C-alpha positions in Angstrom: 0.0 0.0 0.0 1.5 3.3 -1.0 1.2 6.7 0.8 -2.0 7.5 -1.0 -3.7 4.2 0.1 -3.4 2.5 -3.3 -2.1 -1.1 -3.6 0.5 -0.1 -6.2 3.9 1.3 -6.1 4.1 5.1 -6.6 5.6 4.6 -10.0 2.6 2.6 -11.1 0.1 5.0 -9.6 -1.2 7.8 -11.9 -2.5 11.0 -10.1 -4.1 14.0 -11.8 -3.4 17.2 -9.8 -5.8 20.1 -10.1 -3.4 23.0 -10.5 -4.9 26.5 -10.1 -1.5 28.3 -10.5 -1.4 29.0 -6.8 1.2 27.8 -4.3 -0.9 25.1 -2.6 -1.8 23.1 -5.7 1.8 23.6 -7.0 3.3 22.1 -3.8 0.8 19.2 -4.0 2.1 18.4 -7.5 5.7 18.8 -6.4 5.3 16.5 -3.3 3.7 13.7 -5.3 6.2 14.0 -8.1 9.1 13.8 -5.5 7.5 10.7 -4.1 7.6 9.0 -7.5 4.0 9.1 -8.5 3.0 9.6 -12.2 1.7 13.1 -11.9 -0.4 14.9 -14.5 -1.2 18.6 -14.0 -4.6 19.9 -15.1 -5.6 23.5 -15.0 -9.2 24.6 -15.7 -9.9 27.7 -17.7 -13.1 28.9 -16.0 -13.4 32.6 -16.2 -10.6 35.0 -17.2 -11.9 38.1 -15.3 -8.5 38.7 -13.7 -6.8 39.2 -17.1 -9.7 41.4 -18.3 -9.2 43.9 -15.5 -5.4 43.7 -15.5 -5.1 42.1 -12.1 -3.3 38.9 -11.3 -4.1 36.7 -8.3 -7.6 35.5 -9.2 -7.8 31.8 -9.5 -8.9 31.7 -13.1 -6.8 34.5 -14.6 -4.5 33.9 -17.5 -1.5 34.5 -15.3 -2.5 31.6 -13.1 -2.6 29.2 -16.0 0.8 30.4 -17.1 2.2 29.9 -13.5 0.7 26.4 -13.4 2.4 25.5 -16.7 5.8 26.9 -15.5 5.6 24.7 -12.3 4.7 21.6 -14.4 7.6 22.4 -16.8 10.1 22.7 -13.9 8.9 19.4 -12.5 9.1 17.8 -15.9 5.5 16.5 -15.8 2.7 16.8 -18.4 0.2 19.7 -18.1 -3.1 20.2 -19.7 -5.4 23.3 -19.8 -9.1 22.4 -20.1 -11.6 25.0 -21.3 -14.6 24.6 -18.9 -15.9 28.1 -19.3 -19.3 27.1 -20.7 -20.0 24.5 -18.0 -18.7 26.9 -15.3 -21.0 29.6 -16.4 -24.0 27.2 -16.5 -23.3 25.3 -13.3 -21.7 28.0 -11.1 -22.2 31.6 -12.3 -25.9 31.2 -13.3 -26.7 29.4 -10.1 -24.9 32.1 -8.1 -26.9 34.8 -9.8 -30.2 33.0 -9.3 -29.5 32.5 -5.6 -28.7 36.2 -5.1 -31.9 37.2 -6.9 -33.9 34.9 -4.5 -32.5 36.9 -1.6 -30.0 34.3 -0.6 -26.2 34.5 0.1 -24.8 31.7 -2.0 -21.3 30.0 -1.8 -20.2 29.5 -5.4 -17.0 27.6 -4.3 -19.2 24.8 -2.9 -21.1 24.6 -6.2 -17.8 24.7 -8.2 -16.2 21.9 -6.1 -19.4 19.8 -6.4 -19.7 20.1 -10.2 -16.9 21.4 -12.3 -14.0 20.4 -10.1 -15.0 17.1 -8.7 -17.7 15.7 -10.9 -16.3 16.8 -14.3 -12.6 16.7 -13.4 -12.9 13.2 -11.9 -14.4 12.1 -15.2 -11.4 13.6 -17.1 -9.1 11.8 -14.7 -10.7 8.5 -15.6 -10.2 9.3 -19.3 -6.5 9.8 -18.5 -6.4 6.4 -16.8 -5.6 8.0 -13.5 -6.1 6.3 -10.2 -6.7 9.4 -8.2 -7.4 13.2 -8.3 -5.4 15.3 -5.9 -6.0 18.9 -4.9 -4.4 21.6 -2.7 -7.3 21.9 -0.4 -6.6 22.0 3.3 -8.6 19.0 4.5 -7.8 15.5 5.4 -8.7 12.2 3.7 -8.8 9.5 6.4 -9.5 5.8 5.9 -12.1 4.9 8.6 -13.6 1.5 9.5 -16.4 2.0 7.1 -14.4 3.6 4.3 -12.9 7.0 3.5 -13.8 10.0 5.7 -13.3 13.7 5.4 -11.6 15.4 8.4 -10.8 19.0 9.1 -7.2 20.1 8.4 -4.5 20.1 11.0 -4.1 23.9 10.5 -7.4 25.2 11.7 -6.7 28.6 10.2 -6.6 27.1 6.8 -9.2 24.4 7.1 -11.4 24.3 3.9 -13.7 21.4 4.9 -16.7 23.7 5.0 -16.5 24.2 1.3 -16.2 20.5 0.6 -19.3 19.2 2.5 -21.0 18.3 -0.8 -18.3 15.8 -1.8 -20.0 12.4 -2.2 -18.6 9.2 -0.7 -18.0 7.9 -4.3 -15.9 11.0 -5.1 -14.1 10.9 -1.8 -12.8 7.4 -2.6 -10.9 8.8 -5.5 -9.8 12.1 -4.0 -6.6 12.9 -2.0 -5.6 16.1 -0.2 -1.8 15.9 0.6 -1.7 19.3 2.4 -4.3 18.5 5.0 -1.7 17.6 7.6 0.5 20.6 7.0 0.5 24.2 8.3 0.6 26.9 5.6 4.1 28.0 6.7 5.5 24.6 5.9 3.8 24.6 2.5 5.5 27.9 1.7 8.8 26.5 2.9 8.3 23.5 0.6 7.5 25.8 -2.3 10.9 27.4 -1.8 12.7 24.1 -1.4 11.2 22.9 -4.7 12.2 26.2 -6.4 8.7 26.9 -7.6 8.2 30.2 -9.4 5.0 31.0 -7.4 6.5 30.3 -4.0 5.8 33.8 -2.8 2.5 34.3 -4.7 -0.2 35.8 -2.5 -3.3 33.7 -1.7 -6.4 34.7 -3.7 -9.0 36.1 -1.3 -11.8 36.6 -3.9 -14.2 34.4 -5.8 -12.5 33.9 -9.1 -15.2 35.5 -11.3 -15.6 38.4 -8.8 -11.9 39.4 -8.3 -12.8 43.0 -7.3 -15.4 41.9 -4.7 -18.4 43.4 -6.5 -20.8 40.6 -6.2 -23.8 42.8 -6.9 -22.3 44.1 -10.2 -21.8 40.5 -11.5 -25.4 39.5 -10.5 -26.8 42.7 -12.1 -25.2 41.8 -15.4 -26.6 38.3 -15.3 -30.0 39.1 -13.7 -30.7 42.8 -14.3 -34.1 42.5 -12.7 -32.5 41.7 -9.4 -31.0 45.2 -9.3 -34.5 46.8 -9.1 -35.0 49.4 -6.3 -37.4 49.0 -3.5 -38.2 49.9 0.1 -36.2 49.4 3.3 -38.8 48.5 5.9 -38.6 48.1 9.6 -40.0 44.8 11.0 -42.9 46.9 12.5 -43.9 47.9 8.9 -42.5 51.4 8.9 -40.8 52.4 5.6 -37.4 53.9 6.4 -35.9 54.5 3.0 -35.1 53.1 -0.4 -32.5 50.7 -1.7 -30.9 50.0 -5.1 -31.5 46.3 -5.3 -31.7 43.4 -2.7 -28.5 42.0 -4.3 -26.6 44.6 -2.3 -27.7 43.1 1.1 -27.4 40.0 3.1 -29.0 38.7 6.4 -27.2 40.1 9.4 -25.8 43.1 7.5 -25.4 46.3 9.6 -23.3 48.7 7.6 -24.1 50.4 4.4 -27.9 50.4 4.9 -28.2 54.1 4.1 -30.8 54.8 6.8 -30.6 56.5 10.2 -32.0 55.1 13.4 -32.6 56.7 16.8 -33.4 53.4 18.5 -30.0 51.7 18.2 -28.3 49.8 15.4 -30.4 48.1 12.7 -29.6 44.9 10.9 -31.0 43.2 7.8 -33.4 40.5 9.1 -35.1 39.4 5.9 -35.0 39.9 2.2 -38.3 39.8 0.3 -37.4 39.6 -3.5 -41.1 39.5 -4.6 -41.9 42.7 -2.8 -38.4 44.1 -3.4 -38.1 44.8 0.3 -35.2 44.8 2.6 -36.5 44.3 6.1 -34.5 45.6 9.1 -34.7 45.4 12.9 -32.7 45.1 16.1 -30.1 42.4 16.6 -32.5 40.5 18.8 -34.7 39.9 15.7 -31.9 37.9 14.1 -31.7 35.2 16.8 -32.5 31.9 15.2 -32.7 28.4 16.9 -34.2 26.1 14.3 -32.9 26.0 10.7 -34.2 24.0 7.7 -31.5 22.6 5.5 -32.0 21.3 1.9 -29.8 19.5 -0.6 -28.2 17.5 2.2 -25.2 15.4 1.5 -24.2 12.8 4.0 -20.8 11.2 4.5 -22.1 9.0 7.2 -24.8 6.3 7.3 -28.1 8.0 8.3 -31.8 7.1 7.9 -35.0 9.2 8.0 -36.0 10.0 11.5 -32.5 9.8 12.9 -31.6 12.6 15.4 -27.8 13.2 15.5 -25.8 15.2 18.0 -23.3 17.3 16.0 -21.3 20.5 15.9 -22.6 22.7 13.1 -20.8 25.5 11.2 -23.1 28.1 9.7 -20.5 30.4 8.2 -17.0 29.5 6.8 -15.3 31.7 9.4 -17.5 30.8 12.3 -16.7 28.3 15.0 -18.9 25.2 15.1 -21.8 25.3 17.6 -23.7 22.4 19.3 -26.9 21.2 17.6 -29.2 18.3 17.0 -29.9 17.4 13.4 -33.0 15.5 12.5 -33.0 13.6 9.2 -36.4 14.2 7.5 -38.2 11.7 5.2 -37.9 14.0 2.1 -34.1 14.1 2.4 -33.9 17.5 4.0 -32.9 18.1 7.6 -33.9 20.2 10.6 -31.2 21.7 12.7 -32.0 22.6 16.3 -29.3 24.8 17.8 -28.5 24.4 21.5 -28.2 28.2 21.7 -29.5 30.9 19.4 -27.3 32.2 16.6 -27.5 35.6 14.9 -27.4 36.4 11.2 -28.2 32.9 9.8 -28.4 33.5 6.1 -30.3 31.4 3.5 -28.0 30.2 0.8 -25.1 29.6 3.2 -24.1 26.1 4.3 -24.8 24.2 7.5 -22.0 21.8 7.8 -22.1 19.0 10.4 -19.1 17.6 12.3 -18.4 15.0 14.9 -15.1 16.0 16.3 -12.8 16.6 13.4 -14.8 14.4 11.0 -17.2 16.1 8.6 -20.4 13.9 8.5 -22.7 16.0 6.2 -24.1 19.3 5.3 -26.6 21.2 3.2 -27.9 24.6 2.1 -29.7 26.8 4.6 -33.3 27.3 3.3 -35.2 30.6 3.2 -38.4 29.2 4.6 -39.5 28.0 8.1 -36.5 29.3 10.1 -37.7 29.6 13.7 -36.6 32.6 15.6 -35.5 32.2 19.2 -38.1 33.3 21.8 
């Protein structure tokens, strides 16, 4: 059994590495190449917005493709660029725009991982007769008693498991994440040891097709009707002002509302796209205890009616909190929080953990959220 859990020698094991042009995926390729695996680098051309605005550092920009190729050339390994722009637009960008237009706060990286990167790229890996697909995500692949498991990264500051909850068990069997047990500082050091051209390249902080952070501007181009103006309304029904489109707001938002209040700070408590209303109120109105979750993916064995004690993460940067998850007959789930949480936003993910292990997750729904008493 080799280091990737395959009953072959490294030299007989072919691994496709998804190379974004960043330091993490480059080090992943270099590590596997050093260990003697047959490594093939693949870079996806998704959306070249970075080049269009003259800014490098976005994950899909032309510079990143060039950086990935230079790394592959240095390592002496084959490298392919796949044009996935059409499927990326259909599966990720259009979904992102639709979700925002519904008054949600979507996570396009989850959709991209579930579709273009893992579904489509795994198929391409099969066509290349590869045994595995490896990525530079900070998450751990652990072989448990019942099969492969997904665990949080050792470096808690870099952990990306929240964005990978939609990975299926079938996909997980063919995925590997070599950086999950390393701190970022060591990855940088390895990049320098390998002499990689992007060893000091900054990490991208933006969604690749929104490199300037203007989510609303992207949505307005794809769904112009979502930029329609409307009223900002207090939860008591009082109209407080006007807005220039619900796509500029998210649940829990406090700043940038453009209204004055004499009764303390106001927060966005609800978005009503049909009435084009942004509803605001005091922080207490945001307290939520029961959350409906749809499109649930389980990496553990569960059955309808099961009630499971978990820690749930409701935002990528939020610490997990205690909850009870009930599996419903229609495949959805209901999350009962032990203590109320504030600013729970539809469209975000609720990701379930038992200790370090990720056991499932889904999309927070707009309907039937129960506010705390």
